[in-house]
Phi, psi and omega in degrees: 000139180287138177279349183254006181212151180276354182257149176290147174282126179231145174275128180256349178179159176226127173259117181283358179047052190302313183300315182292313183293314185293329177295317180289333183263006181057040179235015186288346181271350180295127181272078183205146182287332185287161173283129178242121181228168180249147186289154178077008184229135183296145168225157187255145174229131178257111181261136174249137184240167177287341177204182181292139178282127180253162181297329183277350181291147176264121181223128178216147177248132180241122178250120181235143178235137181094174184290322182230076182295139181220140178299320184294339180258004179073020181248002176226120179246125179246113184251120182245150177293336180282332180226095193292339183242127177278154181299337181278357178102359175282150181226154177218146177206155177272123177273317182204133178236111185220115179062233181267013180237147181221126178264119182249148172248126180241132176238118177282162177290141175291357177245015182290147174298140177277151181148198182262125181250128175270130180256129170237136178249123182251128174234106184064244178259001181265140178236128180249129177247114182301139182282346185267030165078183183287164174261132180267125181246128185241168170296159187227093178292351177270352184260122183297336181270356177273139183290351175260014181302131179235113190271055178200112186296322179297320178289324177297319178297323182283310192268353178238315189263338182289121183258006173226164180176209179209160178236132185270130183224181177114232180214171179298335180279329183215101180263132174224158184264143175248111179302143182218132176264103180289317170058040184292347181260358185289162183303135177073354180290314177297320178296324177296319178295319178293324177297319177299316178298315183296329183260006174279169177269013182282129176296148183304318183296333180280354174290351176283345188255114180294337175297311180293318183294314181293325179293314181292327178289330175296334176276321187283337179288334170262158189257014189291321187247339195218024182051049180283202193288310193239137173265124179283148179206118179244015186278338187088355179250115189238036176300146179062029179193187180252134175298138180306327182287347182273344178289139177239004180182177185267340192299306183296330178294309182290324178295317178296318180296317181293325181288316187264338186060028179232152179302144179267139181251127005222167180225156166227185198305316183291332177288315176303315182293321178297316179293319180294325174300315178301313182298315181295312180296322180299321180277352177100011178263120179304135186211150176216151173278137181236127179249125180248126181259145192056060187269124182279143173241095183267110185271351187246003179057037176247009175064020173230154172248112183266123182243122185252133183230155173274187185290346176268359183085010179278132183287135178267126184285319198275355186279318182228146174271358176297150180200167174237124182263142176308315174205157174216142183242132173224201183230151164249140174233149187256129179189162168280145176252081180290348179273357183240166173302163181299148174105000184244023175284172177103216185290136179231135179275132172228156185211124181259355174292127184285093180254301182229149178281145175223121185066026176088356178224166181277094177211161181206129177090184002284140181238123183297133177298326178296322178295321177295314184297322186262000176084016179276066188283356178281344184284145179285146002238146171061036182299322181296317182293315181293318179302314181297325181303324186253348188213017179293157171267142175265122181246123181260134180234142171259135178256117180238146175275121177233113183055039177081002180240150179286131175242134184255120182246121180286124184262312189196154174235123176260125185252355187235014186267331187273139173073071179239155175052042179298124197230149169210166177290137179291152180292121175071009182222149178269061177213165184278136172249128178273118182245023180305320183294341177283340181260335187202155171286163180305137181301135179086352180284161178298323181295322181292317179291326177295320177296320177297317178299320178294317179298317180295333181293343180261006179269137177299133185292336182204169174070029178294131180252120179301141177277168176301141184235158176256124178290143177227136184207058177231118183292153176287131179221008187257325185257127181270132183288141177273166174305134185215161176222133175249120182243129177233121179253126175260090193295327184294328183257350183075020180261134181237137179239133180224132177239125183226149162233112193285339181242145178297151180271114178243154178306132180096346180261148175285162174262119182242115180253143174241121179256121182244127175245126182228155172239146182244007181231157179293163176110174180262134180237133171249117189241127173269113182256125177223132179200162181211161175238125183231149173272121181241150171287167179294345177268006175093358181282133179284123180261329182196151172265127187256341180172159179207163177220138176210118180201166177253129184242135175249129180237138178250124177062210180275094183213181181203163177225149178244140173228133180259143174230109183253136176238115182290148184304318182299332183290312182276343173284324176294319180296328182262007184302137177093352180251139178223162172095177180207141176139189183232000000 
């Protein structure tokens, strides 16, 4: 109460100065009536009173988040003119006091929980509640004291403010971009993100931590455990929903989810990654889509992909759930890792595609890229799984019947096939940036093998239990293979094997393979040749056997033989009938 007037001081209105504040906070593009600001940065409020504000008047602003905000839980901040700084790190000051109006500057803590804050202004015994709704508080990559601070304006524009882009799909032989509308500023998108936060099991105080927020969002973008945003579907049958290949952006997905509060049908990896990018950028966490080609799916956490074949070279589906996908898309998010030893800040991998359970639910990350690169797979979260995706070894086994029992014979180990052409959109340019070196040392280098040895040292020596897995069964149909040659030299015997298809595979054309067996040393060689051609899904599952060859070849001296294996177009199109799309 004023000591100079007989009337109580009352607030008659608050101007959130939206245009001015949002421009300074890089939030002016959000299509929402509410004020949207970023934490750790001042914003202005213009208060109007019933009379002039005096020094003796009691004035305080209360910002609360959640249903029952409490000071002891860090969810209620009370800012008084008598005590300009709240214990939680929020600050308030008078910029200008003129007549019945007062311009205030409010600075939230750079460690404040993100979300919707209700503002109440108390003057003596009077409380004023603004009619224009809550204030939305986001992470702040422009604030040096925020753990998501990114010290590069071009990168902030790309990874926070850019609402369009592309996602790279296809195969290691043919990479192409899929345009994507992230649309993080569109109507109801921010509200959808806030709804996800409100309905997560994340404590309000933990909303201050981008590690916790990004991890819970990797779970909430899929609908497997918590009726999240997207229902995955790899069957090729999309009744009562939208085919994953038909989505061109995240906006309609998030808008539909916010309207119905039910999972949207259907998604695959690039759709999950596109939506998660939108959610992260919308909340203020720098994010990018990452595409990994020849991506390993290690279900046993042993850093190998075990492939089992019969005597014809045909892959057996039922022995191992391990697989290699043509490509898989996930996300990187930028933040400090205050929960880890020094040196693991920066890009962290997260993945919302429901592949393997972590902590009992389908979520993945955040996992530091540096930990992946150096083999520190013990660090949280899900380091073993992410490491295997980009750097697992492929181990081939032959299954033979011996006395009625299966015998497993190790044939070969490939150490350089997994994790190639790891791609993201370049900063400020519509072209692909190869970020493979951020995930791994050069294949075959001493550093890369040392990282693998270090990673293997953290693997349990025995008793590995496969985690729950998600079945995938959709053949690749989007990327056409280029002419290629596979050469295998058996140096000890001087035998060389080469498999080629001289022409690219286009719709309507047959697949023609030429198998060449050569010897480079004198003498007689008897060679047992066995091979097969199979139709596989992009996740590595065998859908059909298209042809095989098995014969014994005799070669004299330095000579060679050619064998052709032709697969007519009708055979593999019939086998793949009903399946569309590409991706993981």
